[in-house]
C-alpha positions in Angstrom: 167.5 207.5 -23.1 166.9 211.1 -24.4 170.0 213.0 -25.4 168.9 216.6 -25.6 172.5 217.7 -25.7 174.9 215.0 -26.8 178.5 215.4 -25.7 180.6 216.5 -28.7 177.6 217.3 -30.9 177.7 220.6 -32.8 176.3 223.7 -31.2 175.8 226.9 -33.3 175.9 230.3 -31.5 173.1 232.5 -32.8 171.8 236.0 -32.4 168.1 235.8 -33.5 167.1 239.4 -33.0 169.1 242.4 -34.4 168.7 245.7 -36.3 170.8 247.3 -39.1 170.8 250.5 -41.0 167.8 249.2 -42.9 165.7 250.3 -39.9 167.0 252.0 -36.7 170.4 250.2 -36.3 173.7 251.9 -36.9 175.7 249.1 -38.6 175.0 247.9 -42.2 174.1 244.2 -42.7 177.6 243.6 -44.0 179.1 245.2 -40.9 176.8 243.2 -38.6 177.6 239.9 -40.2 181.4 240.6 -40.0 181.2 241.6 -36.3 179.2 238.6 -35.2 181.3 236.2 -37.2 184.5 237.6 -35.6 182.9 237.0 -32.2 182.5 233.3 -32.9 178.8 233.3 -33.9 177.6 230.9 -36.6 174.1 232.4 -37.1 172.6 235.9 -37.3 169.1 236.9 -38.0 168.8 240.6 -39.0 165.2 241.4 -38.0 164.7 245.0 -39.0 161.4 246.7 -37.9 158.7 246.1 -40.5 161.3 245.4 -43.1 161.5 241.8 -44.5 164.8 241.5 -46.4 166.7 238.4 -47.6 170.3 238.6 -46.4 171.4 235.1 -47.3 173.8 236.4 -49.9 176.0 237.3 -46.9 176.0 233.6 -45.8 179.2 231.5 -46.1 180.1 227.9 -45.3 180.6 228.7 -41.7 178.2 231.6 -41.1 174.4 231.6 -41.8 172.1 234.5 -42.2 168.4 233.8 -41.3 165.7 235.8 -43.0 163.1 237.5 -40.9 161.8 240.8 -39.5 160.3 242.3 -36.4 156.6 243.2 -36.4 154.9 245.3 -33.8 151.4 246.3 -32.8 150.7 249.4 -30.6 147.5 250.8 -29.2 148.0 253.9 -31.4 146.7 253.2 -34.9 149.3 255.5 -36.4 152.1 253.7 -34.6 153.0 256.5 -32.2 155.3 255.3 -29.4 154.0 255.6 -25.8 156.6 254.6 -23.1 153.9 254.2 -20.5 151.6 251.8 -22.5 151.9 248.1 -23.4 152.5 246.9 -26.9 153.7 243.7 -28.6 156.7 242.9 -30.7 157.0 239.6 -32.6 160.0 238.3 -34.5 159.0 236.5 -37.7 161.7 234.0 -38.8 161.2 232.6 -42.3 161.4 228.8 -42.7 162.2 229.5 -46.4 165.2 231.9 -46.7 163.7 233.7 -49.6 160.3 234.3 -48.0 159.7 238.1 -47.8 155.9 238.0 -47.1 154.6 241.1 -45.3 152.0 240.2 -42.6 149.3 242.7 -41.9 151.1 245.4 -43.9 150.3 249.0 -43.0 152.2 252.0 -44.3 151.9 253.8 -40.9 154.0 251.1 -39.3 156.5 250.8 -42.2 158.7 253.7 -41.2 162.0 252.5 -42.7 161.5 250.4 -45.8 160.8 252.4 -48.9 157.0 252.2 -49.5 157.2 251.1 -53.1 159.4 248.2 -52.0 157.2 247.3 -49.1 154.1 247.4 -51.3 155.9 245.1 -53.8 156.4 242.4 -51.2 153.8 239.5 -51.0 151.2 240.5 -48.4 149.1 238.2 -46.1 147.1 238.4 -43.0 144.6 240.9 -41.6 143.8 244.0 -43.7 142.8 247.4 -42.4 144.3 249.3 -39.4 146.3 247.4 -36.9 144.4 247.0 -33.6 146.0 246.3 -30.2 143.4 243.8 -29.3 143.7 240.0 -28.6 141.6 238.9 -31.6 143.6 241.1 -34.0 147.0 240.0 -32.5 146.0 236.3 -32.7 144.9 236.7 -36.3 148.3 238.3 -37.0 150.2 235.4 -35.4 148.0 232.9 -37.3 148.7 234.6 -40.6 152.4 234.7 -39.9 152.6 231.0 -39.3 150.4 230.3 -42.3 152.9 232.4 -44.3 155.8 230.2 -43.3 157.2 232.0 -40.3 158.2 230.9 -36.8 156.9 233.5 -34.4 158.7 234.5 -31.2 157.7 236.9 -28.4 160.2 239.7 -27.9 161.3 241.4 -24.7 158.2 240.8 -22.5 159.2 243.2 -19.7 159.9 246.0 -22.1 156.6 245.3 -23.8 154.7 245.7 -20.5 151.9 243.3 -21.3 150.0 241.6 -18.5 150.6 237.9 -18.0 146.9 237.2 -18.6 147.2 238.9 -22.0 150.3 236.9 -22.9 148.6 233.6 -21.9 146.0 234.2 -24.6 148.4 234.0 -27.5 148.6 230.7 -29.3 151.2 229.7 -31.9 154.3 231.4 -30.5 157.2 229.0 -30.5 159.6 230.8 -28.1 160.0 233.6 -25.5 163.0 235.8 -25.1 164.3 234.9 -21.7 167.3 237.2 -22.2 167.3 240.4 -24.3 170.6 242.5 -24.1 169.2 245.7 -25.5 166.2 245.9 -23.2 168.3 244.9 -20.2 170.5 247.8 -20.8 167.5 250.2 -20.8 166.1 249.2 -17.4 168.4 246.6 -16.0 165.4 244.3 -15.9 164.8 242.0 -18.9 165.5 238.7 -17.1 162.4 236.6 -17.7 162.9 233.5 -15.8 160.2 234.2 -13.3 157.7 235.1 -16.0 158.7 231.9 -17.9 158.0 229.8 -14.8 154.6 231.5 -14.3 153.6 230.8 -17.9 154.7 227.2 -17.6 152.7 226.8 -14.4 149.6 228.1 -16.2 150.1 225.6 -19.1 152.0 227.8 -21.7 154.7 225.4 -22.7 156.8 227.7 -25.0 160.5 227.4 -25.5 162.9 230.2 -24.4 165.9 231.8 -26.1 168.3 234.6 -25.8 169.0 237.5 -28.2 170.8 240.9 -28.3 168.1 243.1 -30.0 171.2 245.2 -30.9 171.1 248.6 -32.6 174.8 249.4 -32.1 174.4 253.1 -31.3 177.7 253.0 -29.4 181.0 251.3 -30.4 181.2 247.5 -29.9 183.7 247.9 -27.0 181.6 250.5 -25.1 180.2 249.3 -21.8 176.7 250.2 -23.1 177.1 248.1 -26.3 174.1 246.0 -26.9 176.0 243.4 -28.9 177.3 240.0 -27.8 175.4 239.9 -24.5 172.8 237.1 -24.9 172.5 234.4 -27.5 170.9 231.1 -28.5 172.9 227.9 -28.9 171.2 226.0 -31.7 171.6 222.2 -31.6 171.2 221.6 -35.4 172.6 218.6 -37.1 174.5 220.9 -39.5 174.9 224.6 -40.3 172.4 224.7 -43.1 169.2 226.8 -43.4 166.8 223.8 -43.3 168.6 222.1 -40.4 168.8 225.3 -38.3 165.1 226.2 -38.9 164.1 222.6 -38.0 166.1 222.7 -34.8 164.4 226.0 -33.8 160.9 224.7 -34.6 161.6 221.6 -32.5 163.1 223.4 -29.6 166.6 222.1 -30.0 168.3 225.0 -28.5 169.1 226.8 -25.2 169.7 230.4 -24.1 172.9 231.8 -22.6 174.7 234.9 -21.5 178.0 233.0 -20.8 178.1 229.3 -19.9 177.8 226.4 -22.3 175.9 223.2 -21.6 177.9 220.4 -23.1 175.6 217.5 -22.2 172.0 217.0 -21.0 170.6 213.5 -21.0 167.5 211.9 -19.5 167.3 208.2 -18.5 163.8 207.9 -17.2 163.7 210.2 -14.2 167.5 210.4 -14.0 169.2 213.5 -15.4 172.8 214.1 -16.1 174.0 217.6 -17.1 177.6 218.8 -17.9 178.8 222.4 -18.6 181.7 224.7 -18.8 182.9 225.7 -15.3 180.0 226.9 -13.1 179.3 227.8 -9.5 175.8 226.3 -9.5 173.6 224.0 -11.6 169.9 224.1 -10.8 167.0 221.9 -11.8 163.8 224.0 -11.6 160.5 222.4 -10.7 158.7 225.4 -9.4 159.8 228.7 -7.7 159.3 226.8 -4.4 161.1 223.6 -5.4 164.5 223.4 -7.1 167.3 220.9 -6.8 170.8 222.3 -6.8 174.4 221.3 -7.2 176.7 224.0 -5.9 180.5 224.3 -6.0 182.4 225.1 -2.7 183.1 228.8 -2.4 185.9 229.8 -4.7 185.7 226.6 -6.8 183.6 225.5 -9.8 181.9 222.4 -11.0 181.2 221.0 -14.4 178.5 218.4 -14.0 175.5 217.4 -11.9 173.0 214.6 -11.6 169.4 214.9 -10.5 166.3 212.7 -10.0 163.1 214.2 -11.3 160.5 213.9 -8.5 157.1 212.3 -9.2 155.3 215.6 -8.5 157.3 217.6 -11.0 155.0 218.9 -13.8 158.1 220.0 -15.7 161.8 220.6 -15.2 164.2 223.2 -16.7 167.8 223.8 -16.0 170.1 226.8 -15.2 173.9 226.8 -15.2 175.4 229.8 -13.4 178.9 231.0 -14.2 181.3 232.5 -11.6 180.7 235.9 -13.2 176.9 235.7 -12.7 176.2 234.8 -16.4 173.7 232.0 -17.0 172.6 229.4 -19.4 168.9 228.5 -19.4 167.1 225.5 -21.1 163.5 225.5 -21.9 161.1 223.3 -19.9 160.7 219.6 -20.4 157.3 218.3 -19.4 156.7 214.8 -18.0 154.9 213.8 -21.2 157.9 214.9 -23.4 160.2 212.8 -21.2 157.9 209.8 -21.3 157.4 209.9 -17.5 
């Protein structure tokens, strides 16, 4: 039996993508940490643009700061923003909390960190101008991984890259299936369909949720980009090594509301439990899903499924009565031993 989510095991609520006053956010790192801790989070990664900082001094016994930053590559070599052109943003999360390596450092892209500080950081990866080209982007990802980072793919709808382009990237561990900030811009940063398409084409990444918050409005404003999407990390304990190991191994799921309290596989038999939901779905393909649905006006908290022989993978969605969802990553037949 495989217990992906064991009943009663710890789950740590995390925002793995956020911005502070050290780049284009409006709250200081201290204010961010306090706000997320007050909302019941256990983990926060402050990933300012082209600005690797170590915030672990803000960690406490019940709240962990993850070191990382957001890197981006645009078609314009001087980093000029074009709202009608594709680009790529990558979150680099450091396996070592004190790793501040700058990958592919270019002053043109470093708009927020003081240049003398940026130049004093360890540097790695491609030198010369950044190029929005598959070979350059792959060399950047490779260098980030070699420098001790987990690399995730941020807000794919906002980034406007073609699926064929995304398929070419190797070494990314997870895709943002939810991104609060980008969803508030267009109403459209729900990446379940894209994730399924990537899976069908053999790209077996994990998926996670994040806010990408900049806090340009108060936290209680309807347009606040905080506390909308998160990742539940299934680490053995709230320590930096344990959390990073869980992320690297895919022991997490994404949510905008519901919690998944149990998910076990006994051969082809699946059992899933959750907080009250209106529907629990096992996805096999966009044409083939198995559902457990509550009667109108009621909820359910568990479901059982049998994985069919023709399923190349399965993944699970739990939908709350308010339309919020929890999403697991995909489990291939090989991973389940089928």
